[in-house]
C-alpha positions as CSV (number, residue, x, y, z in Angstrom):
1,M,4.6,-17.1,27.3
2,E,5.1,-20.3,25.2
3,M,3.8,-18.6,22.0
4,H,6.1,-15.6,22.6
5,K,9.1,-17.8,23.1
6,D,8.4,-20.0,20.0
7,F,7.9,-16.9,17.9
8,F,11.5,-15.9,18.4
9,I,12.8,-19.4,18.1
10,Y,11.1,-20.7,15.0
11,Q,9.8,-17.8,13.0
12,A,12.4,-15.8,10.9
13,Q,12.7,-12.2,12.2
14,T,13.0,-9.0,10.2
15,T,14.5,-6.9,13.0
16,K,16.3,-7.3,16.3
17,F,13.5,-5.6,18.2
18,A,10.2,-7.2,17.2
19,A,7.4,-6.7,19.8
20,G,6.3,-10.3,19.8
21,F,2.8,-9.2,20.9
22,E,0.6,-12.3,21.3
23,V,-2.6,-12.0,19.3
24,E,-5.8,-13.8,20.5
25,K,-8.2,-12.4,18.0
26,A,-9.0,-9.2,16.0
27,E,-12.4,-7.7,15.3
28,G,-13.5,-4.3,14.0
29,N,-11.0,-1.7,14.9
30,Y,-9.4,-3.6,17.8
31,I,-6.8,-6.3,18.3
32,Y,-7.2,-8.5,21.3
33,G,-4.1,-9.9,23.1
34,T,-3.7,-13.1,25.0
35,D,-3.2,-10.8,28.0
36,G,-7.0,-10.2,28.1
37,R,-6.7,-6.6,26.9
38,R,-8.0,-5.0,23.7
39,Y,-6.0,-2.5,21.7
40,L,-7.3,0.2,19.4
41,D,-5.7,-0.2,16.0
42,F,-4.3,3.0,14.4
43,V,-2.1,1.0,11.9
44,A,-4.5,-1.5,10.2
45,G,-1.7,-4.0,9.5
46,V,0.2,-1.2,7.8
47,S,-2.7,0.0,5.7
48,A,-3.9,-3.5,4.8
49,N,-7.1,-3.9,6.9
50,T,-9.2,-1.4,4.9
51,L,-12.4,-2.4,6.6
52,G,-11.0,-3.2,10.0
53,H,-10.5,-6.8,11.3
54,S,-12.6,-9.7,10.3
55,H,-15.2,-7.6,8.5
56,P,-18.3,-9.9,8.3
57,K,-18.8,-9.3,4.5
58,V,-15.2,-10.3,3.8
59,V,-15.3,-13.3,6.2
60,N,-18.6,-14.5,4.7
61,A,-17.2,-14.2,1.1
62,I,-14.2,-16.3,2.1
63,K,-16.4,-18.9,3.8
64,E,-18.7,-19.1,0.8
65,Q,-15.9,-19.6,-1.6
66,A,-14.1,-22.1,0.6
67,D,-17.3,-24.3,0.4
68,K,-17.1,-24.3,-3.4
69,Y,-13.4,-24.8,-4.3
70,L,-9.9,-23.4,-3.6
71,H,-7.0,-23.5,-6.0
72,V,-7.9,-25.3,-9.3
73,M,-5.3,-24.2,-11.9
74,V,-2.4,-21.8,-12.4
75,Y,-3.3,-18.2,-13.3
76,G,-4.9,-17.3,-16.5
77,E,-6.2,-20.8,-17.7
78,Y,-9.7,-21.3,-16.1
79,A,-12.6,-18.9,-15.9
80,Q,-13.6,-18.5,-12.2
81,E,-16.4,-16.4,-10.8
82,K,-14.7,-14.3,-8.1
83,P,-11.5,-13.3,-10.0
84,I,-13.6,-12.3,-13.0
85,A,-16.0,-10.3,-10.8
86,L,-13.1,-8.5,-9.1
87,C,-11.4,-7.6,-12.4
88,K,-14.7,-6.4,-13.9
89,L,-15.6,-4.3,-10.9
90,L,-12.1,-2.7,-10.9
91,A,-12.6,-1.8,-14.6
92,E,-16.0,-0.3,-13.9
93,A,-14.6,1.8,-10.9
94,T,-11.5,3.2,-12.6
95,P,-11.1,5.7,-15.5
96,E,-10.0,4.9,-19.0
97,P,-7.7,3.5,-20.3
98,L,-7.4,1.2,-17.3
99,E,-9.5,-1.8,-18.1
100,V,-7.5,-5.1,-17.7
101,T,-6.2,-6.4,-14.4
102,Y,-3.5,-9.0,-13.7
103,L,-4.0,-10.5,-10.2
104,V,-0.9,-11.6,-8.3
105,N,0.1,-12.5,-4.7
106,S,1.5,-9.2,-3.3
107,G,2.2,-5.6,-4.0
108,A,5.9,-6.4,-4.5
109,E,5.1,-9.0,-7.2
110,A,2.8,-6.5,-8.8
111,I,5.6,-4.0,-9.0
112,D,7.9,-6.6,-10.6
113,G,5.1,-7.5,-13.1
114,S,4.5,-3.8,-14.0
115,L,8.2,-3.3,-14.7
116,K,8.3,-6.3,-17.0
117,L,5.2,-5.1,-18.7
118,A,6.6,-1.6,-19.4
119,K,9.8,-3.1,-20.8
120,R,7.9,-5.5,-22.9
121,Y,5.6,-2.9,-24.3
122,T,8.1,-0.2,-25.0
123,G,11.0,-2.4,-26.0
124,R,13.2,-0.2,-23.8
125,E,15.5,-1.0,-20.9
126,E,15.9,2.1,-18.7
127,I,13.8,2.8,-15.6
128,V,13.4,6.1,-13.8
129,S,12.4,5.9,-10.1
130,F,12.5,8.3,-7.1
131,K,14.9,8.9,-4.2
132,N,13.5,7.7,-0.9
133,S,10.8,5.6,-2.7
134,Y,9.7,2.2,-1.4
135,H,8.1,-0.4,-3.6
136,G,8.8,-3.7,-1.8
137,N,11.5,-6.2,-1.2
138,T,11.6,-8.6,-4.1
139,H,14.7,-8.0,-6.2
140,G,12.9,-6.0,-8.8
141,A,10.9,-3.9,-6.4
142,L,14.0,-3.3,-4.3
143,S,15.9,-2.3,-7.4
144,V,13.5,0.6,-7.9
145,S,13.3,1.6,-4.3
146,G,15.3,4.7,-3.4
147,N,17.0,4.1,-0.1
148,E,20.6,2.8,-0.4
149,N,20.8,1.6,3.2
150,H,18.1,-1.0,2.5
151,K,19.7,-2.1,-0.8
152,R,23.5,-2.1,-0.3
153,E,23.8,-5.6,1.0
154,F,21.7,-7.2,-1.7
155,R,23.5,-5.8,-4.8
156,P,23.8,-6.5,-7.7
157,L,20.3,-5.4,-8.4
158,L,18.6,-4.4,-11.7
159,P,20.8,-2.3,-13.8
160,M,19.9,0.9,-15.7
161,V,17.7,2.4,-13.0
162,T,18.0,6.2,-12.5
163,F,16.7,8.0,-9.4
164,I,15.3,11.5,-9.4
165,E,13.9,13.7,-6.6
166,F,10.2,13.7,-5.8
167,N,8.5,17.1,-6.5
168,N,11.5,18.4,-8.4
169,E,10.6,19.3,-12.0
170,N,14.2,20.1,-12.8
171,D,14.9,16.3,-12.9
172,F,12.5,15.7,-15.8
173,D,15.4,15.9,-18.3
174,K,16.5,12.5,-17.0
175,I,13.4,11.0,-18.5
176,T,14.3,10.4,-22.1
177,E,13.5,8.4,-25.3
178,K,15.4,5.5,-23.7
179,T,13.2,5.4,-20.7
180,A,10.8,2.4,-20.5
181,C,8.9,3.7,-17.5
182,V,8.8,6.1,-14.7
183,I,7.6,4.5,-11.5
184,L,6.6,6.3,-8.3
185,E,4.3,6.1,-5.3
186,T,1.5,8.6,-5.7
187,I,2.1,9.4,-2.1
188,Q,5.6,8.5,-0.9
189,G,5.1,6.1,2.0
190,A,8.3,5.1,3.8
191,A,9.6,8.6,3.3
192,G,6.9,10.0,5.6
193,F,3.7,10.1,3.5
194,L,4.9,12.9,1.2
195,V,2.2,14.3,-1.1
196,P,3.0,15.6,-4.7
197,D,3.0,19.3,-5.2
198,Q,0.1,20.9,-7.1
199,N,0.3,19.9,-10.8
200,Y,3.5,17.9,-10.3
201,L,2.0,14.7,-11.5
202,I,0.3,16.4,-14.5
203,K,3.7,17.7,-15.6
204,L,5.3,14.4,-15.0
205,K,2.7,12.6,-17.1
206,K,3.2,15.1,-19.9
207,R,7.0,14.5,-19.9
208,C,6.4,10.7,-20.1
209,E,4.1,11.2,-23.1
210,E,6.6,13.5,-24.8
211,V,9.3,10.8,-24.7
212,G,7.1,7.7,-25.0
213,A,7.7,6.4,-21.5
214,L,5.0,4.7,-19.5
215,L,4.0,6.1,-16.1
216,I,3.5,3.5,-13.4
217,L,1.8,4.6,-10.2
218,D,2.3,2.6,-7.0
219,E,-1.0,2.8,-5.1
220,I,-0.2,-0.2,-2.8
221,Q,-0.7,2.0,0.3
222,P,-3.1,4.8,-0.6
223,G,-5.4,2.7,-2.8
224,F,-8.8,1.4,-1.9
225,G,-10.3,4.5,-0.4
226,R,-7.6,5.5,2.1
227,T,-7.4,9.1,0.8
228,G,-11.1,9.6,0.1
229,K,-10.9,8.4,-3.5
230,L,-10.7,4.8,-4.6
231,F,-7.1,5.6,-5.8
232,S,-5.2,8.7,-4.8
233,F,-4.2,9.6,-8.3
234,E,-7.8,10.7,-8.8
235,H,-7.0,13.8,-6.6
236,F,-4.2,14.9,-9.0
237,G,-5.8,15.1,-12.4
238,I,-4.0,12.2,-14.2
239,V,-4.5,8.5,-15.0
240,P,-1.4,6.3,-15.0
241,D,-0.5,3.9,-17.9
242,I,0.0,1.1,-15.3
243,L,-1.6,1.1,-11.9
244,V,-0.2,-1.1,-9.1
245,M,-2.2,-2.1,-6.1
246,G,-2.1,-4.4,-3.0
247,K,-2.3,-4.1,0.8
248,G,-5.8,-2.8,1.5
249,M,-7.1,-4.5,-1.7
250,G,-7.7,-7.7,0.2
251,G,-9.2,-6.5,3.4
252,G,-6.7,-8.6,5.3
253,V,-5.6,-11.3,2.9
254,P,-2.4,-11.4,0.7
255,V,-3.0,-9.9,-2.7
256,G,-1.6,-7.6,-5.3
257,A,-2.5,-6.6,-8.9
258,F,-1.4,-4.4,-11.8
259,M,-3.8,-2.8,-14.2
260,S,-3.5,-1.3,-17.6
261,S,-5.1,-0.9,-21.0
262,R,-5.9,-4.0,-23.0
263,K,-3.4,-2.9,-25.7
264,I,-0.5,-2.7,-23.2
265,M,-1.4,-5.7,-21.1
266,E,-1.8,-8.2,-24.0
267,T,1.9,-7.9,-24.7
268,L,2.6,-10.3,-21.8
269,S,0.7,-13.1,-23.5
270,H,3.0,-13.6,-26.5
271,S,6.6,-13.3,-27.8
272,P,7.2,-15.0,-25.4
273,K,4.1,-16.5,-24.0
274,L,3.8,-16.5,-20.2
275,G,5.4,-13.1,-20.1
276,H,4.4,-13.1,-16.4
277,V,3.0,-16.2,-14.8
278,T,2.0,-17.1,-11.2
279,T,0.6,-20.2,-9.6
280,F,-1.6,-18.6,-6.9
281,G,-2.3,-15.2,-8.4
282,G,-6.0,-14.8,-8.8
283,N,-6.7,-17.5,-6.2
284,P,-10.5,-17.7,-5.8
285,L,-10.5,-17.4,-2.0
286,I,-8.4,-14.3,-2.1
287,A,-10.4,-12.9,-5.0
288,A,-13.6,-13.4,-3.1
289,A,-12.2,-11.4,-0.1
290,S,-10.9,-8.7,-2.4
291,H,-14.2,-8.4,-4.3
292,A,-16.1,-8.1,-1.1
293,T,-13.7,-5.4,0.1
294,L,-13.9,-3.4,-3.1
295,K,-17.7,-3.6,-3.2
296,E,-18.0,-2.4,0.4
297,V,-15.5,0.4,-0.2
298,L,-17.5,1.6,-3.2
299,E,-21.0,1.2,-1.7
300,S,-20.7,1.9,2.0
301,G,-20.0,5.6,1.9
302,L,-16.8,5.2,4.0
303,M,-14.8,7.2,1.4
304,N,-17.0,10.2,1.9
305,E,-16.0,10.2,5.6
306,V,-12.3,10.3,5.1
307,E,-11.8,14.0,4.7
308,E,-13.7,14.8,7.9
309,K,-11.7,12.1,9.8
310,E,-8.4,13.5,8.5
311,K,-9.5,17.0,9.6
312,L,-10.3,15.6,13.1
313,F,-6.9,14.0,13.4
314,R,-5.2,17.3,12.5
315,E,-7.4,19.3,14.8
316,L,-6.7,17.0,17.8
317,L,-3.0,16.3,17.2
318,V,-1.6,19.7,18.2
319,H,1.2,19.7,20.6
320,P,4.6,21.5,21.0
321,K,6.4,18.2,20.4
322,I,4.6,17.6,17.1
323,K,6.7,19.3,14.4
324,N,4.3,18.7,11.5
325,I,1.9,16.2,10.0
326,N,2.4,14.8,6.5
327,G,0.0,12.8,4.4
328,K,-3.6,12.7,3.1
329,G,-6.8,11.1,4.3
330,L,-6.2,8.2,6.7
331,M,-2.5,7.9,6.0
332,L,-0.8,10.5,8.2
333,A,2.7,10.8,9.5
334,V,3.3,12.7,12.7
335,N,6.8,14.2,13.1
336,L,8.0,13.9,16.6
337,G,11.6,15.1,15.8
338,E,13.8,12.2,16.9
339,P,13.6,8.5,15.9
340,E,14.4,7.3,19.5
341,Y,11.7,9.5,20.9
342,T,9.1,8.3,18.3
343,L,9.8,4.6,19.0
344,E,9.4,5.3,22.8
345,V,6.1,7.0,22.2
346,A,4.9,4.1,20.1
347,K,5.9,1.7,22.9
348,K,4.1,3.8,25.5
349,C,1.0,4.0,23.3
350,M,0.9,0.2,23.2
351,E,1.1,0.0,27.0
352,K,-2.0,2.2,27.1
353,G,-4.0,0.2,24.6
354,L,-3.2,2.0,21.3
355,I,-1.4,0.5,18.4
356,V,0.7,3.0,16.4
357,F,3.9,2.4,14.3
358,W,6.7,4.3,12.6
359,Q,7.7,5.1,9.0
360,L,10.3,2.7,7.5
361,Y,12.9,5.3,6.3
362,R,11.9,8.2,8.6
363,N,11.6,6.8,12.1
364,E,11.0,10.2,13.5
365,Y,7.5,10.0,12.0
366,L,4.7,8.2,13.8
367,R,2.5,6.3,11.5
368,I,-1.3,6.7,11.7
369,S,-3.2,4.6,9.2
370,P,-6.3,3.2,10.9
371,P,-9.0,1.2,9.2
372,M,-11.5,3.3,7.2
373,T,-14.1,2.1,9.6
374,I,-12.5,4.0,12.5
375,S,-15.1,6.1,14.3
376,K,-14.7,9.8,15.4
377,D,-15.0,8.7,19.0
378,E,-12.2,6.2,18.5
379,I,-10.1,8.9,16.8
380,R,-10.6,11.1,19.9
381,K,-9.8,8.3,22.2
382,G,-6.5,7.4,20.4
383,C,-5.4,11.0,20.0
384,E,-6.1,11.5,23.7
385,I,-3.6,8.7,24.5
386,I,-1.0,10.1,22.2
387,L,-1.3,13.6,23.7
388,E,-1.2,12.2,27.2
389,I,2.1,10.4,26.4
390,L,3.6,13.5,24.8
391,D,2.7,15.5,27.9
392,D,4.4,12.9,30.1
393,K,7.6,12.3,28.1
């Protein structure tokens, strides 16, 4: 009880209803509490633990790097083995013209860096984003997020940001020759894992090309294999001008990055120099973990299992109280109708040894985003718990 008490006294809180669950250890697809119980994890640290908890290849990579050196210099000055290996492997695994990666500390910082890059390259000031989008909580990322309830108390934010509707082609006329960039989540996360309509992204990219705006895709959640492709844009027939990543990239450590062509990216290095700079971005310890994660995602065959695992979730989660299921791959949002009911279901799941969560903007949706390492038996076990609770409540 001492840890639970100190958590609320000394650690800043983000809500008035944090669980305060006391963690003893985490391994594989389970988190172990100080209560002696183990909990099947259907959340993966909100899509961050791509390979489950404490994956041995990630842990070993961290240990090996820690024995060599930790931080040695601010970003971009010294050549270090693991950051270089990570950036090279990303270039090899992504389509042209993506070739150069800027490593940072979080997805939100990567969003901020990508906005700066688009403005610097185009020489323009206006940004187009999407209603109900979520890109993070730094001032820049918050400025292009599309939920006013989460922004109102922190204004003024970035000016000259226009919001359009996801999947609405009629809004394309708001993308003009004054637009520096259009930024969107390939799959809208906080809004309930909304997937783009067929050919929507192709038409959006075409509009950007017509007016000379850059297209930034936020793959912070769906990236690193979660939808069955390394990045979810690969399902939709386009390549962004700037790709933003984070969360599952590190396999459980804090990291983010933005990626583009060499021609675009090099504009951050001059006029002025240090167009973006970060002390700990590209940290060798973090890069080692990220490289090990990416290598395992690419080589393990886990991405090939995602479609079948999604299908199993959808086959099992059939119940009169489930209105619909949004999402793709292992990022699914289960609509239970009412936010209060969904929160109660999540609480009851925890009591029965299953960790689920809810969507940031749409609390009526139950979040299911397990590690890619989740087994079919574990999927059946977790879904059985959910259905049992739906029957009871």
